[in-house]
N, C-alpha and C positions, 0 to 999 in steps of 0.2 A: 319345485320344477322338475320335469323330467330332464335327462342327460341332454336331449336335442335343445330342449328350451334353453338350458343353462349355457350350450355353446352358441345358441341364435344371440343371447344376452351379451356374451363375450365379444363375438362379432361386430355387433351393433354398438357397443360401448367403444371399442378399440377404433371403429371406422370414425367416431365422433370426436376421440381424442387425437387420433393420427390419420386425418385426411391425407396427407402426404407423408411419406415413409423415407427418412433418411436412413442410407447405409452406413452403420457404425464405423466400418473400416475404410479410410481412404485409399483409393486405388484408382488407376487410369485404364486398367485393360486386365483380362482373366490371369495373365502371369503374375502382375503386381498384387491383384486380389489373393490370388493362390498363396503367395510368400506372406502376405499380410495375416491371413487366416492361420498359416501354420505358426505364424509367430505369437498369435493370440492365446495359445494353449497355455493356460495358467498364468495367463498375463491379462491386465486390463486393454481394453481397446484404446483408451486415452494414451496408454503409455507405447502401445504399437503405432499410433498416428505420430507419436514424437519420434520413433526410430526408424520408421521406413523411408523419411524423407532422406534421412542421412546414407541409408542403404542403397536408395534407389537413384541417388545423386553418383553414385559409382556404378550400378549397375542395376536396370530397371528391365532387363531382357534375359534370357539364357545365355546367350553369346558373350556378353559382357560378365555375367555372374561367375561362369567357369574360369574365367581369367584371373579371378581374384583365387586365393587360396582359402581353405577352410578355416584358417586360423585368423585371415583378415576378415571374412565374415562373422566370426565368433565374437571378435572385438567389438564391431559395431553394433551387434545385436544382444550384447551382454544384458542390458537394462532388462530386457524381456524374460530373462530367466531361462533355463535348460538350454543355455548357448552351445554346449558341446553337439548335443543331440539336434537342435536345430539348424545349426550350421552345417554339419555333415548331411542332414536332410536337403536343405536349401542347394547347396552344391551338388548333390546326387541327383536330385530331380532335374535339375537344371541341365545337366550331362544327358539324362536320359531323354528329355524333351528334344535336345538337338539330335539324339542318335537315332531316337524311334518316332518322332512325331515332328519333324521339321522345324523344329523350336516352337510350335504351337502347343497350347494347353489343350489335352485332348478333351472332347464332349461326351465322355461315356462315364458313368461311377466305375465301371471295371477298370479301364484305363487310369483313371485317377487316384483310386485306391491301389494301385498297383505301383505309384511312385512311392519314394522313399519319405517316410513321416507323414503321410497322407491317410489320414482314416476316412471312416463313413461321415462323419460329421464334415470334417473340411470339403470332402468331396461334395456333399449335400449344399453346403455353403455356395461354392463356387458353381455348381450345376443351376442353382436358382437365382444367384445374383448376376453370374456373368453370362449364363446362357438362357436363362429365363425358363428352364425346364422345372416342372413341380416338384418339389422337394420339401422336407419339413424338418431342417437341421434343428437337434434339439441340444440346447446349452444349459447350464446350471438354472437360469431365470425361468425356461420353459418347463424342466423339469420340477422346480418348485411349485410353479402357478398351476401346471396341469394337475397336481397333486392338491393343492390349496383349494382350487375349483372343483374338486371331486369328479375330475374328467379322466385321470388315470390314477392307479393305486402306487404308483412312486416306486415300484421294485427296482428297476433300473431305466435307463435312458432308452434302450431298444424297446421297451415295451410303451414307455412314453411316446415315443414316435409312431409305433402301430396304432396306439389310442388316438392320438393327434390326427394322424391321417383317416383313421374310421370315421371320427365325428366332424370332421370339417371338410367342407368341399374342396375337391383337388385344385379348383381356379384360384382359390383363395390362399394356398397354402404359403406361396412365397412372400406375399405380403403379410399374412398372420405371424409366421415365425417372427418377423423384424418388429411388428407391433407389439407382440408379447415381451420381447426382449427389451423395448423401451419402457413399456408398462411396468414390468418388474423391476427395472432401475428407478423409476420413477414414484411408483405408487405402492409396491408391493416386494421391498428388497428383503434379503435373508436377516439382515441386522438394523436396527433402528426402524423397524416396521410400525407404522401407524395405523391400525385396522380403519380408523375413522377416515382417512384419505384414500384408502383402498375400496373404491366403490363395488369393484366385481366381486371381490372376496366378501365383502360386508353383505353382498346380496344373495350370493351363490355359494358361498364358501362351504367346504365340509365342516360338519358339525363339530368333529372333535378338535379340529384346527380353532375354530371360532369360541369353543369352550374353554380350550389351553389359553388363547390369548386373553379371554376374560379374567381366568384365576390369576394369570400372570399380573396383568394390569392392577387387581385387587390386592394382590400380596407387594405391588410396589407402593401403593397407595397408603398401605399401613405405616 
């Protein structure tokens, strides 16, 4: 298959598997999504969804958040990891939203990435999921699968994002990045991977990946 044919196969397979696409992080508006995405760095979405109700019960908007201390925020979000940095970021960005953006989450990459603890991936998730702006946030699942599917060389997430945007139609980006995340979790994980269940990689996967899997499987069977 050509790269374009592989991309089409990915799109068609994911649309069959995920005709409706749930958003992994629970939220009710752009602000709560922004906080949830920030908390998800090096933390599972399941854990974040357990912690955000506790945080949002006390503060689900910038004005209430800055009434809390950084220490209070840190204690609540501690199970998500990196709590000293994340708590400062949450407090700091909430303060800036009040001072510079009338308490609203800005709708531009530049303004979002200027906020404390908000990088390009976080900004991309907010722009796509909260505001419907085409973006292709690359997490570990997408980075892994774009390499497995021979659609990117896997050197870094910046290159993976460029490759994804080049091969997939822009109008599909917002759905596709979520579909690939769900697929990666359910069918093509980093650990405990069963190629027989991973129809996309089995069909269009990078030859070196398929060969390595075959060798590993044979070794384990001995």
